C-alpha positions in Angstrom: 19.0 -20.2 -19.2 19.9 -22.3 -16.0 17.4 -23.6 -13.7 18.9 -25.1 -10.2 16.4 -26.4 -7.8 18.3 -28.0 -4.6 16.3 -29.8 -2.1 17.0 -28.7 1.4 19.5 -30.8 3.1 21.6 -30.7 6.3 24.5 -30.3 4.2 23.2 -27.1 2.6 25.2 -24.8 4.8 28.5 -25.6 2.8 28.9 -24.6 -0.8 27.0 -26.9 -3.2 28.9 -28.4 -6.0 25.8 -27.8 -8.0 26.1 -23.9 -7.7 28.1 -23.2 -10.6 26.4 -25.8 -12.8 24.8 -23.6 -15.8 25.8 -25.0 -19.0 22.6 -26.9 -19.5 19.1 -26.8 -17.9 19.3 -28.7 -14.6 16.7 -29.8 -12.1 18.0 -31.4 -8.9 15.7 -32.7 -6.2 15.0 -35.7 -3.9 11.4 -36.2 -5.2 10.4 -38.4 -7.9 11.4 -36.9 -11.3 8.9 -35.2 -13.3 8.9 -35.2 -17.2 8.9 -31.5 -18.6 5.7 -30.8 -20.5 5.6 -31.4 -24.2 3.7 -28.8 -26.3 2.0 -31.4 -28.2 1.7 -35.0 -28.0 -0.1 -38.2 -29.0 -1.1 -40.9 -26.8 0.0 -44.4 -27.9 0.0 -47.7 -26.1 2.2 -51.0 -26.2 4.5 -50.2 -29.3 6.3 -47.0 -30.1 7.0 -46.1 -33.7 9.6 -43.7 -34.0 9.0 -40.5 -36.1 10.7 -40.5 -39.5 12.8 -37.7 -40.6 13.1 -35.7 -37.4 16.4 -33.9 -36.7 18.9 -35.6 -34.6 19.5 -34.0 -31.5 22.9 -32.3 -31.2 25.4 -34.3 -29.3 23.2 -37.2 -28.7 23.2 -40.8 -29.5 19.8 -41.9 -29.6 17.0 -39.8 -31.7 14.0 -40.6 -29.8 12.6 -42.2 -26.6 11.0 -45.5 -27.0 8.2 -46.9 -24.6 9.1 -48.2 -21.6 8.3 -51.7 -21.1 6.9 -51.0 -17.6 4.6 -48.1 -19.0 1.0 -48.6 -20.7 1.1 -45.1 -21.9 3.8 -42.9 -23.1 4.2 -39.5 -25.1 5.1 -39.4 -28.7 6.4 -35.7 -29.8 4.2 -34.2 -32.8 7.2 -33.1 -34.7 5.0 -30.1 -36.3 4.6 -28.7 -32.9 8.6 -28.4 -32.3 10.6 -25.2 -33.3 14.0 -26.2 -34.7 16.0 -25.4 -31.7 13.6 -27.9 -29.6 14.1 -30.6 -32.0 18.0 -29.9 -32.0 18.9 -29.4 -28.4 17.6 -31.3 -25.4 19.0 -30.2 -22.0 20.6 -32.5 -19.5 18.8 -32.8 -16.4 20.5 -34.0 -13.2 18.5 -35.4 -10.3 19.5 -36.6 -6.9 19.3 -40.4 -6.5 18.5 -41.0 -2.8 19.7 -44.7 -2.8 20.3 -46.0 0.6 23.2 -48.2 -0.5 26.3 -47.7 -2.8 27.0 -51.1 -4.0 25.3 -53.2 -6.3 25.5 -57.1 -6.1 26.0 -58.9 -9.4 25.2 -62.7 -9.9 26.4 -63.3 -13.4 29.2 -66.1 -13.6 30.5 -64.4 -16.6 31.3 -60.9 -15.0 34.5 -60.9 -12.9 33.3 -59.0 -10.0 30.5 -59.5 -7.4 30.1 -55.8 -6.4 30.0 -52.8 -8.4 29.6 -49.1 -7.6 27.8 -46.5 -9.9 28.0 -42.9 -8.8 25.7 -42.0 -11.7 22.5 -43.7 -13.2 22.0 -42.7 -16.9 25.0 -41.6 -19.0 25.5 -38.4 -20.9 28.2 -40.3 -23.3 25.1 -41.3 -25.3 26.6 -44.6 -26.6 24.0 -46.0 -29.0 24.6 -49.7 -28.1 24.9 -49.3 -24.5 23.5 -52.5 -22.6 22.8 -50.3 -19.7 20.0 -48.3 -21.2 17.2 -50.7 -20.3 18.1 -50.2 -16.4 16.8 -46.6 -17.0 13.2 -47.9 -17.3 13.3 -49.0 -13.7 13.5 -45.3 -12.8 10.4 -44.4 -14.7 12.3 -43.3 -17.6 12.9 -44.2 -21.5 16.1 -46.2 -22.6 16.5 -43.7 -25.3 17.0 -40.0 -25.0 16.1 -40.0 -21.4 19.0 -42.3 -20.6 21.5 -39.7 -22.0 19.7 -36.5 -20.6 18.3 -37.4 -17.3 21.1 -38.3 -15.0 20.5 -39.8 -11.5 23.4 -38.6 -9.3 24.2 -40.6 -6.2 25.3 -37.6 -4.1 25.9 -39.8 -0.9 27.9 -42.4 -2.7 31.2 -41.8 -0.8 29.7 -42.1 2.4 27.5 -45.1 1.6 30.7 -46.8 0.3 32.7 -46.1 3.6 29.4 -47.2 5.7 29.4 -50.7 3.6 33.4 -51.0 4.3 32.7 -50.4 8.1 30.2 -53.2 8.0 31.4 -56.5 9.9 29.7 -58.5 7.0 32.1 -56.9 4.3 34.5 -59.0 3.2 37.4 -57.2 1.3 37.3 -57.9 -2.5 37.4 -56.1 -5.8 34.7 -53.5 -6.5 33.9 -52.5 -10.2 33.8 -48.8 -10.6 31.5 -48.6 -12.6 29.6 -51.6 -13.6 26.9 -50.1 -15.6 27.3 -46.2 -16.4 30.7 -44.6 -16.9 32.2 -43.1 -13.7 33.9 -40.3 -15.5 30.9 -39.0 -17.7 30.9 -35.0 -18.3 29.1 -34.2 -14.8 32.0 -35.7 -12.8 34.2 -32.9 -13.8 31.9 -30.7 -11.7 30.8 -33.0 -8.9 34.0 -35.1 -8.1 31.9 -38.1 -6.7 34.2 -40.7 -8.5 37.4 -39.1 -7.0 35.9 -39.1 -3.5 34.9 -42.6 -3.9 38.6 -43.4 -5.0 39.6 -41.6 -1.9 37.3 -44.1 0.2 38.9 -46.9 -1.5 42.5 -45.5 -0.6 41.2 -44.8 3.2 40.1 -48.5 3.6 42.5 -50.2 1.5 39.8 -52.1 -0.6 41.0 -52.9 -4.2 39.2 -51.2 -7.1 38.7 -51.9 -10.9 38.1 -48.7 -12.9 36.7 -48.9 -16.5 36.1 -45.7 -18.4 36.4 -44.3 -22.1 37.0 -40.5 -20.7 40.3 -38.8 -20.3 38.7 -37.2 -17.1 40.2 -40.1 -15.3 43.8 -38.3 -15.5 42.8 -36.0 -13.1 42.7 -38.6 -10.3 46.1 -39.7 -11.4 47.5 -39.1 -7.9 45.1 -41.3 -6.1 45.3 -44.1 -8.6 49.2 -44.1 -8.2 48.9 -44.2 -4.7 46.4 -47.2 -5.0 48.8 -48.8 -7.4 51.7 -48.8 -4.8 49.5 -51.5 -3.1 48.3 -53.4 -5.7 44.8 -51.9 -4.9 43.9 -50.7 -8.6 43.6 -51.7 -12.2 42.4 -49.5 -14.9 40.6 -50.5 -18.2 39.9 -48.0 -21.0 37.4 -48.9 -23.6 38.2 -48.3 -27.1 35.5 -49.3 -29.8 36.9 -47.9 -32.8 39.9 -46.0 -34.4 37.9 -43.8 -36.3 36.9 -40.3 -34.8 34.0 -39.6 -37.2 32.2 -43.0 -36.3 33.0 -42.4 -32.4 31.3 -39.0 -32.8 28.3 -40.4 -34.2 28.2 -43.8 -32.1 29.6 -42.3 -28.6 28.9 -38.6 -29.1 30.3 -37.3 -25.8 33.1 -39.6 -25.2 36.8 -39.0 -25.5 38.5 -39.4 -29.1 40.4 -42.7 -29.6 43.8 -40.8 -30.0 43.2 -39.4 -26.6 42.3 -42.6 -25.0 45.8 -44.1 -26.1 47.3 -41.2 -24.4 45.3 -41.9 -21.4 46.7 -45.5 -21.4 50.2 -44.1 -21.9 50.1 -41.7 -18.8 48.3 -44.2 -16.6 51.1 -46.8 -17.6 54.0 -44.3 -17.1 52.8 -43.8 -13.5 53.1 -47.7 -12.8 49.2 -48.2 -12.7 48.1 -51.6 -14.5 46.0 -50.8 -17.2 44.3 -52.7 -20.1 42.1 -52.3 -22.9 38.6 -53.4 -23.5 37.5 -53.7 -27.4 33.8 -53.3 -26.5 31.5 -53.7 -28.2 32.7 -55.2 -31.4 30.2 -54.4 -34.0 30.8 -56.9 -36.8 30.7 -55.2 -40.2 31.4 -52.0 -38.6 34.3 -52.1 -36.1 35.6 -55.6 -35.9 38.5 -54.7 -38.4 40.1 -52.3 -36.0 40.8 -55.2 -33.4 44.4 -56.0 -34.2 45.4 -52.2 -34.6 43.9 -51.3 -31.2 45.7 -54.3 -29.6 48.9 -52.7 -31.2 48.6 -49.2 -30.3 47.4 -50.3 -26.9 50.5 -52.3 -26.3 52.8 -49.6 -27.6 51.1 -47.3 -25.0 51.9 -49.6 -22.4 48.7 -51.7 -21.8 49.5 -55.3 -20.6 45.9 -56.9 -21.1 43.1 -56.7 -23.5 39.9 -58.1 -23.7 36.7 -58.0 -25.9 32.9 -58.1 -26.2 30.6 -58.6 -29.1 27.8 -56.4 -29.4 24.3 -57.7 -28.4 21.1 -55.6 -28.4 18.7 -56.6 -25.5 15.1 -55.2 -25.3 14.6 -51.5 -26.1 18.3 -51.2 -27.2 17.5 -53.1 -30.5 15.2 -50.4 -32.0 17.4 -47.6 -30.8 20.6 -49.3 -32.5 18.7 -50.3 -35.5 17.2 -46.6 -36.1 20.7 -45.1 -35.6 22.4 -47.9 -38.1 19.9 -47.2 -40.7 20.1 -43.5 -40.3 24.0 -43.3 -40.0 25.2 -46.0 -42.2 22.2 -47.0 -44.6 24.9 -48.7 -47.0 26.2 -51.0 -44.4 22.9 -51.3 -42.3 22.0 -54.8 -43.8 25.5 -56.2 -43.7 25.9 -55.4 -40.1 22.6 -56.8 -39.0 23.3 -59.9 -41.0 26.5 -60.4 -39.2 25.2 -59.9 -35.9 22.6 -62.6 -36.6 25.3 -64.9 -37.7 27.1 -64.5 -34.2 23.5 -65.1 -32.3 22.3 -67.9 -34.0 19.7 -65.9 -36.1 19.0 -63.3 -33.2 20.1 -59.7 -32.5 20.9 -60.6 -28.8 21.7 -63.7 -26.6 21.0 -63.5 -22.8 22.8 -66.7 -22.3 25.9 -66.8 -20.1 29.2 -67.9 -21.7 28.0 -66.9 -25.3 26.6 -63.5 -24.9 29.9 -61.8 -24.7 31.6 -63.7 -27.6 28.8 -65.2 -29.6 29.0 -68.5 -31.3 29.4 -70.0 -34.9 32.0 -69.4 -37.7 32.1 -65.5 -37.3 32.6 -66.0 -33.4 35.5 -68.3 -34.1 37.2 -65.8 -36.6 37.1 -63.1 -33.9 38.4 -65.4 -31.4 41.2 -66.5 -33.5 42.0 -62.9 -34.6 41.9 -61.6 -30.9 44.4 -64.6 -29.8 46.9 -64.0 -32.6 46.9 -60.3 -31.9 47.5 -60.8 -28.2 50.4 -63.1 -29.1 51.8 -60.7 -31.5 51.8 -57.9 -29.3 52.8 -59.4 -26.0 49.5 -58.7 -24.3 47.3 -61.2 -22.0 43.7 -61.4 -21.5 44.1 -62.0 -17.5 43.0 -59.5 -15.0 45.7 -58.0 -12.7 45.8 -59.5 -9.2 44.8 -57.0 -6.8 45.4 -57.2 -2.9 43.0 -57.4 -0.2 45.7 -57.6 2.6 45.7 -53.8 3.1 41.9 -53.6 4.1 41.4 -51.8 7.5 38.2 -50.6 9.2 38.4 -47.3 10.9 38.6 -49.3 14.7 41.3 -51.6 13.3 43.4 -48.8 12.0 43.2 -46.8 15.5 44.5 -50.4 17.1 47.4 -50.1 14.9 48.3 -46.9 16.1 48.6 -48.4 19.8 
């Protein structure tokens, strides 16, 4: 059954991109999201203890919702009250995000962009390690299953992006698409918000850096190729591991590793600058794949590579540890030990400069392995030089005509 509730809008006269969305239960509205009722629950406070031995939800990375740090009360499902199908499948809900701006400002000195554009908040890819999970708590949701099943859609993102570019205060510069969640997650196939945003980048001549782990990006090959002719785009494909079985469990709704290399090949064949991001590296689980990922990316046409070591901030920590013990009980203690070696005894590190690469002996081993692999397969870790000289606002383009 599909439930679609679309709020009244001045644009409602035209066909709605939501109209044929019937794969899963959908709620769309401009009001504050409301959690669906839970048949039976226990009220807890402060600390959430995950239910042991509950079946894993099909196609999801997280198996439960940890408590939000901003909520003093929360719900805990009673496993005895749920039927088997309720335990196994949780529908995805899409809600309209009524943000008034499209661009988010970044002030981190170790992130190579100042502004990012996220057409979606929350991500159905369900990567268990995702650093963006805690941001969902600011919306009143959990960083667990809520992050994967309650997706906020910035319906006006293309319009708001154009509005930002029209502003006299805007200085043309590279915008990351996206800086938080994947712009090509499954719902993009139906809604096309990312494609429409790319059209805005092309219209104004503003450079954009795209990062994704979904082959859906090939749908927009025409726009990307056009942007590339003016040095306005670079693409990064994120590849965590070469093992499809691991990817299915760790990144349940993403493209397979083999298909991601084919994406690199097709982008490179269209003369679109493309690189690979080996992120995150999980020591004791995925680190051994680094040299081969770089080799295969190079063979496919990538010209650059980068890597980031896993870190487990806030609510990501219990989610990842629960997943690790569930999926890899024989490796769990080894993986946790290696992460602590990279993080000075901790499981995360918020400090700039060290949070992406770690520190200590194992961090040096990873850096050396990465450097040797780059040299061996002819890649660089430098970003493509994108141009800002093509940027034009609407009235400036009109003056050119005269």
